[in-house]
N, C-alpha and C positions, 0 to 999 in steps of 0.2 A: 320578298323573294330572297332566297339564300343563294348567292353566287358561289362559285367554286373558291376554295381556300386560296388557290394559286392566283386567281384573278383579284381576290381581296387583298393579297399581299402587294400587288402592283400599284405604282403611282401613275397618275396621268402625266402626259408629256407637258412640261412647263412651257416649252417653246411653242407648241401647238396652241396652248391656252392663251399665251400672250398675243400670238398672231391673230387668233380668232377674235379676241377683244379689240385689238386695233382695227381689224376689218369691220367689226360691228360699228365702231365709232365712225369710221369712214363712210359707212352706209347712211349714217345719220347726218352726213354733211360736214363732219368735223375734220379739220385739216391735220391729220395725224401723219407723222413721218415715221415709217417703220424701219428700225434697225434691228429687228428681231428675226427676220426670215433667213434661213440658211440656203438660199438659192440665188444663182447669178441673175442679175437684172437684164442680161443680154438675151436676145432672141436666139433660138436654135438656128445654127447656120443653114443656109438655103439648100446646100447639096444634101444635107441630112433630111430635110423636109421633102425634097424632091424624091428621095429614095422611098420614103413612106407613101407618097402619093402614087408612085409607080406600083408599089406593092398592092395598094387598094385597086388601082385600075387593072392590074393583072390578076385580080381575084385571089390574092394571097391573104385570105381572110378566114381560113378554116383552122381547125385544130392543127397543131404542129407536132411532128415526130422527128426526133425523140423529144420527150417532154423536158429533158434537161437542157434544151436549146437546139436550134436548127444547126446542122453541120456547118453551114456557111459562117455563122456567127461564132461557133466554137473554134473554128479554124482561125478566124480573125482575132479572137482573144489570145490564142496560142501565139500568133505572130506578134501581137502587141507585147505580150510578156517577154518573148525572145528579144524583141527590139529594145525594150526599156530596161529589162533586168538580166538579159543574157541566159535565161533559164528555158529549158525545153520541157513542155508539158504535153501529154497526149490528150486526145479528145475525151478519154475516160477520166481525166484528171481536172476537168473544168465543168462548171455548171452555170446556167443562166437562170436568173430569178427575177422576181417582180420588185426590183430596186435593191440597193445594198442593205437596207434595213431588213428586208425579207431574207437576204443571204445570211445575215447575222443570226436571224431566228432559226433558219434551217441548220446552221452549224451547231447551235446550242441544242436543238432537238436531236441531232444525230449523235452528239457526244455526251450530253449531261444526263445523269440519273439523279433521283431525289436524294438530297443530302450532300451531293457534290458541292465543292466550293470553287468559286471563280474569283480570281484576284483582279481587281479593277482599280488602277491608280486614279487619283484626282488630279485635275478636274476631268470628269468623264462626260461624254455625250449622254444625254438623259436616258437613252434607250439601253445603254450597256448594263446598267444596274437592274433593269426591270425584266428584260427578256428571260434571263436564267430562272427567274422566279416561276415562270410558267412551266418549267420542267421540274419544279420542286427543288431546284438547286439554290445555293445561298451566295449572294455577292459578298465578297470580303473587300471592303474599301480601304485602300492604303493612301494615307495623306502624304502628298509630295511636298517639297519645300521650295520656297521662293529662290533660295540660293542655288538650287538645281534647275531653275527655270521651269518649275512645276513638272519635272520629268522623274519617272521612277528610276531609282538606282538598283543595281544588282543586289546590294546589301538589303535594301528595303524589300525587294522581291523575295529574297531567300528567307527573311524573317517572317514573312506572311505565310509561308508554305506550311501546310499540315498534311497528315495522311489523307485528308479528304480533298486536297487540292487537285483539280482536274484541268483547269484552264487559266491562262492569263489573257486578258483583253488589252490589246495595245493599239493605239491610235496615233499615227504619225503621217503627215502633219495633224496636229491636234485640233479637234473641235471640243472645247471653245478657245483654247489658249493660243493656238497658232504655233506652238512649239514643235520643233522637228528633231527627232533623235539622230545623233551622229552615228556613224558606223561603229565607232569604238563603244559607245553606249549600248548599241544593239548587240555587239559581240559579247559584252558582259552579261546582258540579259539572256542571250541565247545559251551561254554556257550553263547558267542556272537551270534553264528550261530543259536542256539535254540531260544534265545531271539527275534531275528529278523526274524526267519523262513527263513534262507538263505541256499540253497543247497551247499554242499561241494563236489566238484569233486576231489577226493583224488587219485592222481597218485602214486601208490606204486610199480611200476615196478622194483625198485632196492631193494625191501625189504629184500632179502636174502643176499645182498652184504653190510653188515655192519661189522665193525672191532673193535677189542679190546673188551672193556666192553660195547660198545654201544648196545642198544636194540631197535629194531624197534617196534613202537606202531602204530596201525591203529586207526584213530580217530573214526572209526565205532564201536570200542569196548567200548566206554566211556558212554554208556547208550542208552536206546531204542529211546529216542527223537532224538539224533544226528544220530543214525543209520538210522532212517527213512529219514533223510535229506541227507545222504551220498551216493554217487556213488563211490564204490571202484573199481579202475581200475588196472588191473594187466595183466600178460601175461607170456609166456615162453621164450621170446627172450633173455633177459639178464641173467636170472638164469641158463638156460640150453644151452646157445650158439646156439640159434635157431632163429636168427634175420630174416633169409630168409624164414622161414617156415610160418611167418605171422599169428600167433595165439595170440590174446589178449582176455581178458574177463572182465566182470563187474559183481559186485554183488550190488544189490540195492532193493528198494521196487518193488513189482510186477507191480505196475502202471508205474514206470519209465522204467523197463525192457520191458514191453509191448510196450511202446512208441518207445524205441530203436529198438525193433524187427520189428515194423511196418516200420521204415525207412530202416532198413537193407533189409527187404524183397523186397522193391521196388528198392533198390539200387544195391545190389550185390547178393541177394538171400541167400547165406550162405558162410562160409569159406571153404577152400579146404578140401575135404574129407580125403585125405591122411595125411595132416598136423594135422587134428583133431585126427586121430588114433595115430600119433606120440606124440601129446600132452598128451594123456592118459598115455602113457608109461612114459613120463617125470614126470608127477605129481604123479603117483602111483608107479613108479619104485624106484630103489636105489638112495638115495640122497647124497651118499658119494662124487660123482663127483662135487657137488656144493661146498662142504667143501674144496675139493682140489683146485678148482678154486679160492675160497675166500682166501686161504693161499697164493697163488701166487700173487693175486692182492694186498694183504696186503704188501708183500715184495716190490713190485714195488711202491706202494703208498709211503711208507716211504723213499725209495731211491729218488724218484722224488722230493718230498717235501723238503728233506734235500738239494738236489742240487739247487733247486729254492731259498731257503732261504740263500744259500751261495753266491748268486749273489748280487752284490752291488745294493741297492735300491729296491730289490724285497721282498715282504712280502706275505707269503702263509700260511694260516691256514691248519693244517692237516685235510683232509676230513674224516668224520666219516663213510661215505657210498658211494655207487656207484663206479665209476672208473675214476674220473676226479679230477685234481688239478685245482684250480682257483686263481692264484696269482694276486696280485695288482702290476702292472708294470708301473703305471702312472709316476714314476720318470723318465722314458725314453721318455715320450711325450715331444716334442719340440726339441729333439736331432736330430743331422744331420748325414746322410750317404752321404758324398759328398755334393752336393747341395740340396739333398732331405731332407725335414723336416718331421719327423714322428710325426704327429699332434695328433694321437689318436690310439686306439687299432686296428682299421682297417688298418691303415698305418703300424703299427708295425708288425701285422701278415703278411701283404703283403711283408714287408721287410724280415721277417724270412723265408718265403716260397721261395722268389726269391734269397736271398743271402745265407741263411743257408741251404736251401732245407729241411726245417722242416715245416709241415703243422699244424697250431694251429687255434683256432677259436676266433675271437674278442669278447670281452665282450659286445660290443655295441649291438650285436645280442641277448643278454640275458638281456639287459636293465641296465647293470652296466658298464659304460665306462672305469673305471680304470683297468679292468681285461682282461685276456685272459684265454681260457680253453684249457687244455692239457689232453688228454686221456692216462691213463696208461694201457689200454686194448691192449697192444702190448708187444712184448718180452722184457725182461730186456736188452738184447743186443741192441735192437733198442732204448730203453729209454736212455741207457748210451751214445750211439752215438749222439742221438738227443740233450741231455743236453750239451754234449761237443760242438756241433755246435752252440747251442743257446748262450752259454757262450762266445764263440769266436765272434759271430756276434754282440752281445750286447756290448762287449768290444771294438769294432771298432767304435761305435757311439761317437760323440763328441757334447759337449754342444753348 
């Protein structure tokens, strides 16, 4: 069977593949510790679940109108953006979708034509490089540097621009590195985007998960010109432990939102009615639960990074946001496990899964080959056990 050329261009999600393999091993009774999943291990807060139960009991289980999101939720999103970013968006400038991944897809569908170029700095979330291909667009991968904490500079951005450049995908806090762009860094990028009239698809799904003195800044707040070019992508999955509820949203100009709404209307009609009611409770309800999760993530973050940096040849920058550590483990490439040579991050992650029974994600899937990604969105007990296993398994390798 001949699949479409656009589908053939796409790569499968490496994170989903690793998680599926780890789950299969667990079903066989193998004690696998998964550090691969990008979802909080906490339960959805009770007041959010209660809102969903009420929606079911009250019969809020039919098609919803408008398809771009129920008015109650769109109003809650506008209040949330005003509260956190100080920006005023109208109801025709926001849209609700089936998770932030779906939001990203709709933005690409609304803006990209065949042959357009999308600038994507490394390390990138695995979906960023693949969704534009479905529109016939071409990802332009820009390698960032360790001395810049794996963040795109304005100079690197400008050098990558061609007459075909249509969009920059920006992710802060970053999945997988945990890096957070400063206001000054974003101002420099915004100046380039405005100069060349390039849209910025700003994935801010981890905005509430920043640590220490780090502050999240949305590029959309840096002036009206960059705001008009920016599509802010967010959702409730990471902040409120609602990954399975599948609610994402975007804020942008009304023209872009109208285009996204047109695609959604022909694709899925609208997001789940019940999940939308739950999202209202999440955004408008008590936020103390978010602070509590952030405190726990912070403790895990520091422990994991300390353990990683204690390993011979491993270098890991303390992430400023999200819930991933992204160590450089390239000193182990070329080492042997018996007759097996671990040539790269893919081979090393396979070895850790098979021999240490710890699931990690190879950096190759994020565009930076020296690294692997470890999620600390799991219990401290699991992290301690996993780091013990990783240390033991790496210690067995020989040059």
